[in-house]
C-alpha positions as CSV (number, residue, x, y, z in Angstrom):
1,M,-95.9,-167.2,128.4
2,A,-97.4,-170.2,130.3
3,G,-101.0,-169.7,131.2
4,L,-101.9,-167.4,128.3
5,P,-102.8,-168.8,124.9
6,W,-101.2,-166.0,122.8
7,G,-101.9,-167.5,119.4
8,L,-105.7,-167.7,120.1
9,L,-105.6,-164.2,121.6
10,T,-104.1,-162.7,118.4
11,L,-106.7,-164.5,116.2
12,L,-109.6,-163.1,118.3
13,A,-108.1,-159.6,118.5
14,D,-110.0,-158.5,115.4
15,G,-113.3,-158.6,117.2
16,Q,-114.9,-160.9,114.6
17,S,-116.6,-164.2,115.2
18,H,-114.4,-167.3,114.7
19,S,-115.7,-170.9,114.9
20,G,-114.0,-173.3,117.2
21,E,-113.3,-175.6,114.3
22,L,-111.5,-173.0,112.2
23,L,-109.6,-171.7,115.2
24,G,-108.5,-175.3,116.0
25,Q,-107.4,-175.8,112.4
26,H,-105.4,-172.6,112.4
27,L,-103.7,-173.5,115.7
28,G,-103.4,-177.2,115.0
29,V,-105.4,-178.3,118.1
30,S,-108.9,-179.8,118.8
31,R,-112.1,-177.8,119.4
32,A,-111.9,-179.1,123.0
33,A,-108.5,-177.5,123.3
34,I,-109.8,-174.2,121.9
35,W,-112.6,-174.3,124.6
36,K,-110.0,-174.8,127.3
37,M,-107.9,-171.9,125.9
38,I,-111.1,-169.7,125.9
39,Q,-111.4,-170.5,129.6
40,Q,-107.8,-169.4,130.2
41,L,-108.5,-166.1,128.6
42,E,-111.6,-165.6,130.7
43,A,-109.6,-166.5,133.8
44,A,-107.2,-163.8,132.8
45,G,-110.0,-161.3,132.9
46,L,-110.9,-161.1,129.2
47,A,-114.6,-161.1,128.2
48,V,-115.0,-163.6,125.4
49,E,-118.5,-163.9,123.8
50,S,-119.7,-167.3,122.6
51,V,-122.5,-167.3,120.0
52,K,-124.1,-170.6,118.9
53,G,-123.5,-171.2,115.2
54,Q,-121.0,-168.4,114.9
55,G,-118.2,-169.1,117.4
56,Y,-116.1,-167.0,119.7
57,R,-115.4,-163.3,119.6
58,I,-114.1,-160.5,121.7
59,P,-116.8,-157.9,121.2
60,A,-114.8,-154.7,121.0
61,G,-111.6,-156.4,119.6
62,L,-108.2,-155.8,121.1
63,D,-105.5,-153.2,120.3
64,L,-102.5,-155.5,120.9
65,L,-99.0,-154.2,121.3
66,C,-96.4,-155.0,118.6
67,A,-92.7,-154.4,119.0
68,D,-92.1,-153.9,115.2
69,L,-95.0,-151.4,115.0
70,I,-93.8,-149.5,118.1
71,Q,-90.3,-149.0,116.6
72,Q,-91.9,-147.8,113.4
73,Y,-93.6,-145.1,115.3
74,M,-90.4,-144.0,117.0
75,S,-88.0,-141.4,115.5
76,E,-84.5,-142.4,114.4
77,A,-83.2,-140.6,117.5
78,G,-85.2,-142.9,119.7
79,R,-84.5,-146.1,117.8
80,V,-80.7,-145.4,118.0
81,I,-80.9,-145.3,121.8
82,L,-83.3,-148.3,122.2
83,S,-81.1,-151.4,122.7
84,R,-83.8,-154.0,123.1
85,L,-87.6,-154.1,123.1
86,D,-89.6,-157.0,124.3
87,V,-93.4,-157.2,124.3
88,L,-94.5,-160.0,126.5
89,P,-98.0,-161.5,126.6
90,Q,-97.8,-161.9,130.4
91,T,-95.2,-161.5,133.2
92,A,-95.2,-161.1,136.9
93,S,-93.8,-157.5,136.7
94,T,-92.1,-155.6,133.9
95,N,-89.8,-154.1,136.5
96,T,-88.8,-157.5,137.8
97,T,-88.3,-158.8,134.3
98,I,-86.0,-156.0,133.0
99,A,-84.0,-156.0,136.2
100,G,-82.9,-159.6,135.4
101,P,-79.9,-160.8,133.4
102,G,-79.8,-160.1,129.7
103,Y,-81.3,-156.7,129.7
104,P,-78.8,-153.9,128.7
105,C,-78.9,-150.2,129.2
106,G,-81.5,-148.7,126.9
107,A,-83.8,-151.8,127.0
108,A,-87.6,-151.6,127.3
109,V,-90.1,-154.2,128.3
110,L,-93.9,-154.0,127.8
111,A,-96.5,-156.6,128.9
112,E,-100.1,-157.2,128.0
113,Q,-100.7,-158.3,131.6
114,Q,-98.9,-158.3,134.9
115,T,-99.8,-161.0,137.4
116,A,-97.9,-159.3,140.2
117,G,-97.6,-155.7,139.2
118,R,-96.2,-153.4,141.9
119,G,-96.8,-149.8,142.8
120,R,-94.9,-147.6,145.2
121,R,-94.3,-149.0,148.8
122,G,-95.3,-152.5,147.8
123,R,-98.8,-151.7,146.7
124,V,-100.5,-153.9,144.0
125,W,-100.7,-152.4,140.5
126,V,-104.0,-153.5,138.9
127,S,-103.1,-154.8,135.4
128,P,-106.0,-156.1,133.3
129,L,-105.1,-157.9,130.1
130,A,-104.5,-156.0,126.9
131,A,-106.0,-152.8,128.2
132,N,-103.3,-150.4,129.5
133,I,-99.6,-149.7,129.4
134,Y,-97.3,-151.6,131.6
135,L,-93.8,-150.5,130.7
136,S,-90.3,-150.7,132.2
137,V,-87.1,-149.1,130.8
138,R,-83.5,-149.8,132.1
139,W,-80.6,-147.3,132.1
140,H,-77.1,-147.4,133.5
141,F,-75.1,-144.6,135.1
142,T,-71.5,-144.2,136.2
143,Q,-71.6,-141.4,138.8
144,G,-73.3,-143.2,141.6
145,I,-76.8,-143.3,143.0
146,A,-76.7,-139.7,144.3
147,C,-76.8,-138.4,140.7
148,L,-80.3,-140.0,140.3
149,E,-81.9,-137.6,142.8
150,G,-85.3,-136.5,141.6
151,L,-85.3,-139.0,138.7
152,S,-88.9,-140.2,139.4
153,L,-90.2,-136.6,139.2
154,A,-88.3,-136.0,135.9
155,V,-89.9,-139.1,134.6
156,G,-93.3,-137.7,135.4
157,V,-92.5,-134.5,133.5
158,V,-91.5,-136.3,130.3
159,L,-94.5,-138.6,130.5
160,A,-96.9,-135.7,130.8
161,D,-95.2,-133.9,127.9
162,A,-95.4,-137.0,125.7
163,L,-99.2,-137.2,126.5
164,A,-99.7,-133.5,125.7
165,A,-98.0,-134.1,122.3
166,L,-100.5,-136.9,121.7
167,G,-103.5,-134.6,122.5
168,V,-103.9,-135.3,126.2
169,P,-103.6,-131.9,127.9
170,D,-103.9,-130.9,131.5
171,V,-102.0,-133.9,133.0
172,E,-100.8,-132.9,136.5
173,L,-98.1,-134.4,138.7
174,K,-98.9,-135.5,142.2
175,W,-95.8,-135.8,144.3
176,P,-93.9,-138.0,144.2
177,N,-94.9,-140.3,141.4
178,D,-98.4,-140.1,140.1
179,L,-100.0,-138.6,137.0
180,W,-103.4,-137.0,137.7
181,V,-106.2,-135.4,135.7
182,D,-108.8,-133.5,137.6
183,G,-107.8,-135.1,140.8
184,K,-108.0,-138.6,139.5
185,K,-105.1,-141.0,139.0
186,L,-104.1,-141.6,135.3
187,G,-100.8,-143.4,135.9
188,G,-97.9,-144.0,138.2
189,V,-94.1,-144.3,138.2
190,L,-92.0,-146.8,140.1
191,V,-88.2,-146.2,140.0
192,E,-86.0,-148.9,141.4
193,I,-82.2,-148.3,141.7
194,G,-79.3,-150.7,142.2
195,G,-75.6,-150.6,142.1
196,D,-72.7,-148.6,143.7
197,V,-73.5,-145.6,145.7
198,N,-70.5,-143.8,144.2
199,G,-69.9,-145.6,140.9
200,D,-71.7,-147.8,138.4
201,C,-75.4,-148.1,139.1
202,H,-78.6,-148.7,137.2
203,A,-82.2,-147.5,137.3
204,V,-85.4,-149.4,136.3
205,I,-88.2,-147.1,135.5
206,G,-91.6,-148.6,135.7
207,V,-94.7,-146.9,134.2
208,G,-98.3,-147.9,134.6
209,L,-100.8,-145.9,132.5
210,N,-104.6,-146.4,132.4
211,V,-105.5,-146.5,128.7
212,A,-108.8,-148.2,128.3
213,M,-109.8,-149.9,131.5
214,P,-112.3,-152.7,130.9
215,V,-115.6,-152.6,132.7
216,G,-114.9,-153.8,136.3
217,G,-111.2,-153.7,135.6
218,G,-110.6,-150.9,138.1
219,A,-112.7,-152.3,140.9
220,D,-109.7,-153.0,143.0
221,I,-108.1,-149.6,142.7
222,D,-108.3,-147.8,146.0
223,Q,-108.6,-144.2,144.7
224,A,-110.4,-142.2,142.1
225,W,-109.0,-143.0,138.6
226,V,-109.3,-142.0,135.0
227,D,-108.2,-143.6,131.7
228,L,-107.1,-142.1,128.4
229,A,-110.2,-143.5,126.7
230,G,-112.3,-141.4,129.1
231,L,-110.3,-138.4,128.1
232,G,-110.9,-138.9,124.4
233,Y,-107.7,-140.6,123.4
234,R,-108.3,-142.9,120.4
235,A,-104.9,-143.2,118.6
236,G,-104.0,-146.6,120.0
237,R,-101.5,-148.2,122.4
238,N,-98.6,-148.7,119.9
239,P,-98.0,-145.0,119.1
240,L,-98.6,-144.3,122.7
241,A,-95.9,-146.8,123.8
242,A,-93.5,-145.5,121.2
243,A,-93.9,-141.9,122.4
244,L,-93.4,-142.9,126.1
245,I,-90.4,-145.1,125.4
246,E,-88.7,-142.5,123.2
247,Q,-89.2,-139.6,125.6
248,L,-87.9,-141.7,128.5
249,L,-84.8,-142.8,126.7
250,L,-84.0,-139.3,125.5
251,M,-84.3,-138.0,129.0
252,L,-82.3,-140.8,130.6
253,A,-79.5,-140.4,128.0
254,S,-78.8,-136.9,129.4
255,Y,-80.0,-137.1,133.0
256,Q,-76.5,-137.8,134.5
257,D,-75.3,-134.5,133.0
258,K,-78.5,-132.4,133.4
259,G,-79.9,-133.7,136.7
260,F,-83.3,-132.9,138.1
261,G,-82.6,-129.2,137.9
262,A,-83.4,-129.3,134.2
263,Y,-86.9,-130.5,135.0
264,R,-87.8,-128.8,138.2
265,E,-89.6,-125.7,136.8
266,A,-91.6,-127.9,134.4
267,W,-92.6,-130.1,137.3
268,L,-93.7,-127.1,139.4
269,L,-95.9,-126.0,136.5
270,R,-97.8,-129.3,136.7
271,N,-97.8,-129.6,140.5
272,A,-101.2,-131.0,141.4
273,L,-100.7,-130.2,145.1
274,A,-99.7,-126.6,144.8
275,G,-101.3,-124.5,147.6
276,K,-103.2,-127.6,148.9
277,L,-103.4,-128.8,152.5
278,V,-101.9,-132.2,152.7
279,F,-101.0,-134.7,155.3
280,T,-98.5,-137.6,155.4
281,T,-99.4,-141.2,156.1
282,G,-95.9,-142.2,157.3
283,A,-94.6,-143.0,160.7
284,Q,-94.4,-139.2,161.6
285,L,-97.5,-137.2,160.9
286,V,-96.9,-134.0,159.0
287,Q,-99.8,-131.7,158.0
288,G,-99.5,-128.4,156.1
289,T,-99.7,-126.5,152.8
290,V,-97.6,-127.4,149.8
291,V,-95.4,-124.4,149.0
292,G,-92.7,-125.6,146.7
293,L,-90.0,-128.1,145.7
294,T,-86.4,-128.4,146.7
295,E,-83.6,-128.5,144.1
296,G,-83.4,-132.3,144.7
297,G,-87.1,-132.9,144.4
298,G,-88.2,-132.8,148.0
299,L,-91.7,-131.4,148.6
300,I,-91.8,-128.3,150.8
301,V,-94.7,-128.1,153.2
302,Q,-95.6,-125.1,155.4
303,T,-96.7,-126.4,158.8
304,D,-97.5,-124.7,162.1
305,E,-93.9,-125.4,163.1
306,G,-92.4,-123.9,160.0
307,E,-91.3,-125.4,156.6
308,Q,-90.7,-129.1,156.4
309,V,-89.3,-131.1,153.5
310,L,-90.8,-134.4,152.6
311,N,-88.6,-136.9,150.6
312,G,-90.0,-139.5,148.4
313,G,-88.8,-142.5,150.3
314,E,-90.4,-141.5,153.5
315,V,-94.1,-140.7,153.0
316,S,-97.2,-140.8,150.9
317,V,-99.2,-137.6,150.5
318,K,-102.9,-137.4,150.2
319,V,-105.0,-134.3,149.8
320,S,-106.7,-133.5,153.1
321,A,-110.4,-133.6,153.2
């Protein structure tokens, strides 16, 4: 992708020192061009160390994503469903990319960096380079948009289960689309739907997951957060990406038949807001205690006026102080 010197990044990913002369020879460019590429990497937020007489290095190295390696980590069942896998050095948004032409049902896109990553309700998703997971998966359905009720919550369930299988326990789900650990945000889900209300439609499922946030990388996040490195995860991003993609595809392949009902009880077991006092930040203020979840995924809140149901498209929910 323009703006990101991928060849140089892959050479520096080992964490070792490389002289500008040797880097230039390998890439077929001058030392001055290497220096300009280093500036591009630094502008993208990457810390590159320059040591006189030794060259350039990325102190801790990088765990870069690799499409071939990701597919090796997947089971045969997952690989059969996966129709296309792209790993991009940089893109505006993986959701925007996979929503474009050329991406079929069962496709997945990962990026090392998003320059315009999106969260729910238009919020910016902080996306430092080569640090976290920025993933989108596309799936097509034939029974209309109504059959996708509760899909974002089901996505949360399978992501939490995939993390548990990788040794990351106690992941909770904050309605409607966040992954939490001890009250701190670990990741988020953004589902975007298009097509016929009663016929052919598609869903783009975007997942952002904090893996190893660099120092200062989370400075613009407007809430408490945690990453997998802080939780002791050390297995790497490629097996992690493989597990997330596989579990999402397996869920999506049967979701039209099963619906959210197959995931509702599992979601309730991970409900981070159960019994907590919450309030909405939407146009209409609602305050009360979370008491349950409807069959379609609406959050049930007990208020002074009785039970009210909050639906994902209407509000954000924050734990009341």
